[in-house]
N, C-alpha and C positions, 0 to 999 in steps of 0.2 A: 862442665863440657857443654859447648853449645850444640844444638841439633846438628849443624853442618859437621863439626867435628866428630859427632857420633856416626853419622853417615859415612864419614871418610874412613873412620876406624873400623866400621864394618866392612867396606869394600876392601880394605886392607886385609882384615882377618880372612874373608871370604876367598878374594883372590889367592891368597896363601894357601888355603886348605884345598882349593880346585887345583893348584899348582901341584902341591904335594900329592893328590890322588892320582892326577894325570901322570906324573913322573913314576909313581909307585907302579902304575899299570903298564908303562912302558918298559920298565925293568923287569916285571913279572912276565911280560909276553917275551921278553929276550930270553929269560931264563927258562921259560916252558919250551921255547923252540929249541934251545940247546940240549935241554935233558931229552926230550923227544928224540932228538937225533942220536943221543948217545945210547940211550937204553931202548928205544924202539918198542919191544913187545910190550912194555908195562904201562908207557906213558901214553898221553893223548895222541901220540903219533901212530899207534898201533891200530892196524884194522882188524885184528884178532883172527878168528875161526869158526866156522860153524859147529865144528867138533862132531864127534859120533852120536850125540844125545845122551850118552850115558857117562857115567864117572862122577866126578867131584864139581861141585860148584861153591862159590862163597856168596854168601848174602850179607850185607850190611844192614842192619836195622838202625833208621835214622832217629830213633827214640828209645834206644836202648834203656832197659831198666823198667819203666812205666808199661812199655809194651812187650818184653821178653817173655812173659808166660803164654800170651796168646800166640805169639809167632813160633813159639817152641811147638804148640799144639799144630798150627798149621803145617809146620815142617814135618812133624809125625806123620800127619794125615797124607802130605805129599809122597813122603819116602814109602810110606805103606802101598800107595797106588803106582808108584814108579820105583820099582825095587833095584832097578840098575842105576838109580842117582843118589848121591849122597849130599847132602847141604850142610856146608860149615856155617853156623849162625854167629855173626860179629855183632855184639851190641856197642852202638856209638851213642854216648850222650847226645842228646839234641843241641846243647849248648856247643858241642864241638865238631858237629857233623860237616859243616861247610868247611872249615879249616882241614879236616881229616881229608875230604876230597881233593882239595886243592894241593895238600901236600904229596898225596899218592899220584895226582895227575903228573906234577913235576919231577916225583922222585921213584915212581912206580909202586906197583902193589895195589891196584884197583881190584874191586870185587868184581865178579860176574855180574850181579844183580845189586842194586842199592837203593834204599828208601831215598825219594827225593821230593822235596816239596817246592812248590812254585816260587815261594820267596828268594830261593837262590839257585833255582834251575837253569836260568839265563847264564849265569857265570860260568856253569859247567857246559853247556852248550856251545857257549864262546871259545871254550878251549878244546874243541871238538872231541869230547871224551866220551859223548852218548851216542848210541846207535840209533837212528829214526826207527820208530816203530809203527807207523800208520801202515805200512803194507802188511807187517805181520797181523796186526789187529783185524785187517780186512780178509785176512785168510783165516782167521781163527774162531773159535766159539764165542768170542767176546764182541764180534761185529754185531753193532745195533744193541749192543747191552750195556752200553756206558751212558750215564746220564750226560745229556748233551751240554749242560752249563758247565760241568767239570770238564769236559772234553775242550770245548771252547777256551775254558781258563787256562789249561795246560798247553794249548796252541797258542794263545797271546802270551803267556809267560816265557815260552821258548824263543820268541822273538824272530821266527823264522817262518813267518807265513802261515799256511795250513799244516804244516808238518808238526807230527808230535815226537816228542823226546823222553816222555813218560807215560805209562798207563796209570790213569787216575784211579785211586782205590777209596779215597775219603775227602769229604770236606767238613769244616768246622764252621761254627757260627758264633758271632759275638753274642754274649748271653749276659743279661743282667740278674745276677744272682740275689735274692734278698731273702732275709730271715723273717719267714711268716709269723714266727712267735713273736718277735720284737715289733712286728708292723701291728699285728692284732692287739697286744697290750697298749700300744699307743693311738689305736683307734685310727689307723691309717690304711687306705686302699692300696692295692698292688700299684708300683710305680710305672704304669704303663704310659705316661706321656713324660718329658723333659721337666714340666712344670711341678708335676707330682714328685718327679726324682729330687728336685731340689728342696721342696718342701719336707720331704721325709729326711734328707740329709741333714737339714737344720734340727728337726724336732726330736731325731733319735740320738741327738749328741747331747753327752753330758760328760765333759772332759775330766771332772772331779772322781767320776765312778769309773773312769776309762772306757766308756761307751761313746762311740762314734757312728754317725750315719752312713759313712762311706770308707773306703780304703782307696787312695789313688795310687796309681804305678809311677814311681819316680825312678826307678832302676832299669835295668835291660828290659826292653819291649816297650818303654814308656811313649815313644813317638807314635807308634801304630795305634795305641789305645787312645791318645791324645787326638789324632786324626779321626778316629771313629766317634768320639764325642763332639768334635767340632762339625763334622759334616752332618751327623744326626741332627744337631740343633740349628744350623743354617739353612737346611734343607736343599743345598747345592747337590746336585746329582752327577756332575762330570768333574774329572780330575784335571782336564786341560781345557782351555780357552783358546783355540788356536794352537799356538806352540809355547802358550804359558800356563803355568801351573795356577789353579784357583785356591791353593792353600792359603795365600794371604790375601784373599778377597775379604774385604771388610766385615762381610757377615761372618767368616770364620774367623776373624780376629776377636770380634766381640764374643763369640761363642767360646774361645779358649780362654779369654778373660775371666769370663763367668765360671768356667770349669776349675781354673786354677785357684780362684779365690776360695774354693772347698779346702785346701791344704791347710792345715793345722787349725781350722775353724771348726771343720767336720770331719776330719781325718786323722789319724795318728802322725806325729811328727816324724816317726821314723819310715814313712811312707817314701820320703825322699830318695831312699837307698832300695826300696823294695823290687825284686824281680818277681815273676809269676810265683815261684815256688814260695818265697817269703810271705807274699801277698795272700796266697791261698792258705797258707798254715796260719796265718795271723787270723784271717776270717773264720776260719775252722775252729779255732780255740778261743775266741773272744766274744764280744758283744759289739760287733759292728754290723749295721743295718744291711749294706749293700756292697756288692762287689762285681766289678765288671772283669770278665774272662771269656773263656769259651766252654763249649760242652765237654771239653777234655777232663775238667775238673771234676764232674759229677760224681764220680765213685769216691773221689777224696771227700766231698762233702757228706755223702751217705755215710760214710766210716765214722765221720767225726761227730755229726749231728742226728743222723737218723733221717728216714724221709718225711718226717712230721713238721720239722722245724725250718724248713727252706724250701724254695722253689726258684725256679729258672723261667726267665721270658725273653723274648727277642728283645733288642734295643728298644728304648722308648720311642713314641712317635713325636714327631715334630710338628712345623707348620701346616696347618690344614690336615692333620692327622695322618701324614704320610711318614711311613719308616724309611729312613735312609741310614745306610750303614756302608762302609768300606768293606771291599772284598777281602775274604778271610783265605789264605794260601790253600790250594789244593794239595793233598799228599798223593804220591805215587810211586811206582817202581820204575826204575830206570835200567835198561840193558847197556852195559859197558862196552865200548866198541873194543876195547883190549881184551875182552873175554876169548878164551881159547875154546869155548864151550858154548856157543851162542844157543845152540839148539837145545840144550838140557836147561839153560838158564831162562830160554822163553817158555819151556814148558812149567817151569817154575812161577814165572809171572802170570801166566795164563791161568795156573791152578788157584793161586793166591787171590786173584781178581775174579775168580768164578762166583756163582751164587752162593754156595755154601760157606766158602773161606771168607769172602767179602763180609758177609751177613756176621760170620762169627767174630772177625776183627772189630767190625765197627761197634757191635753191641758190647763187646769188652771196652772199647775205647769211647763209648757214647758220642760216637760220631755219625755223621750222614754217609751212608753207602754210596759208592760210584757204580755198583752193578745195579741195574734197573730192577732186576728180579729180587735182590737182597734188600731194595729199598721199600718193597712193599709187604716185607715179612711183619709177624706180629709184634715182634717186640719194640718196632718204631712207635707205635700206638701206646705200648705199656710204659715208655719212658716219656713222661710229659714233657721235659724241656726238649728232647730230640723231636717229638712230634711238632711241637709249636715251631721249632727252628727249621724243621724239613717244609712244614706248610707254609711258613713265611717267606721262603726262597722260591715256592711253587706257586701261590696263589696271586700274585701280582701285588701283594700288599707291601712288599719291600723294594726300595730302589737301590741298587748296588752301585757304589761308586768304585770303578775298576782301577785298582792301584797298578802302576807300571812295574810290575816285578821283571819285566822284560829287559829294564835298564840294568847294565851290568853293574852299575854304581848303585843301584837301589839300597842295597843292604850297608854300603859304606856310609851313603848319605844319611840315612835314617837310623843307623844305630850309631857306629863309632864316631862320626861328625857331629851327629845333632842330639844324641840322648845326655850326654853331659850339659848340652846347651839348655836343655829342657830342665836339667835340675836347677840351673841357674833362675830359670823362670820362678820355679817354685820357691826358690829362696830370696826372690825379689831381687836379684841381682841384674837382671835384664827383663825388658817387657815382652809379653805375648807377641807384639806387632814385630818387635826387633827379630826374635826368634823366627817368626814365620816369614819374615822378609829374607832372612838368611837361608832358611831351609828352601823357600822359592828360589832364590837365586842359584842354589846347587842343583835343584831339580832341573831347572831351565837349562842350565848348562849342559847336565848329563843327557837331557833329551836332545839337545841340539848336536851333541857328539855322537849319540847312538844314531839320528837321522843321518848324519854325515857318513859315518860307517857303512849305512845300510842303502846308501843310494845306488 
């Protein structure tokens, strides 16, 4: 196939994907409009009610399972302090939460309060399902007590100017976990630079002994991790250059080419299908030198390896000793517009985001607190990976590439549309450049559509 034929095939494929996404969005908009008109009180069309501030409320945990225990503690504390309010806890697996919200918006049954991450916040806001919370924060004990960078992240992700549609509770951070025992045995220093990272990946690999230097994410979540590796190496600090994305900048293409060459040479072959759960389990139970994940897997590593055999550091530094990383989603709590007891629901949100509760939750999760008082608590310094992550985000040593979570198409573009394409890159069925050109086309169109809709 000639270069021109390949380009024409890419254009036909990309156009078809965009048309399919646009058509699906139009159908969904029609369904939502009809459903809201039909059921009123339960869908996105309901304005709900402040209620009495007493009685029952329902809370959806957007990471049910891993965070169930700590949420039950917080709920018990809340109910002890608010004896006239009862919280019904519903754990939603993190992989299902977005579809659960979309289904409930269309068909009814939204909770009063729900965990909402900035990665999918814009889609819920676009369906008018969330109550603005800016004024409530201004009139509450949370005023001036939320980390400003997380507040700005939530505002940006909502896509509606300075209005907030969630109260931030935590932020995660990209972390390079490495096996200190394996590094010490090989005479390697910590992989604090990208050059050191690639050297270690090669030196720690002995496929015959089932030992590998790195585990690469090829399944769900692969595109986000690839973006982090690309921008970290290229040193590019802006996602947009005018109205065009920088994802397919030549420096990013070169970075991705180097990164994917690790597959099967310094990584297990099974990585092509690994999501974060499989990847973390594989690292915890094997002899793999390095793992790129976030602070959320810290407790898993402690249970599997003990604190002596591993360490976690912020992403490696690139050109000129500068660390560049893509933004991590900010987690938060949303107040749903359809709630019939917003006063009680807000009391729960305010309690959960308070100093004591926010500190308790983030210590259990190994994440960075959104409450400024909680961010000063002693446990932050006792957890080395969290301390380093918090410092890297506040001392000016890290440049953050803000991902456009505000795009309603962000998740479909970076997950459903392009995760299978990234697997093709790993398998050698397409090139990193073709993959990034296609991703860029999708993102550029999504940005243009968003701008048109928000004129």
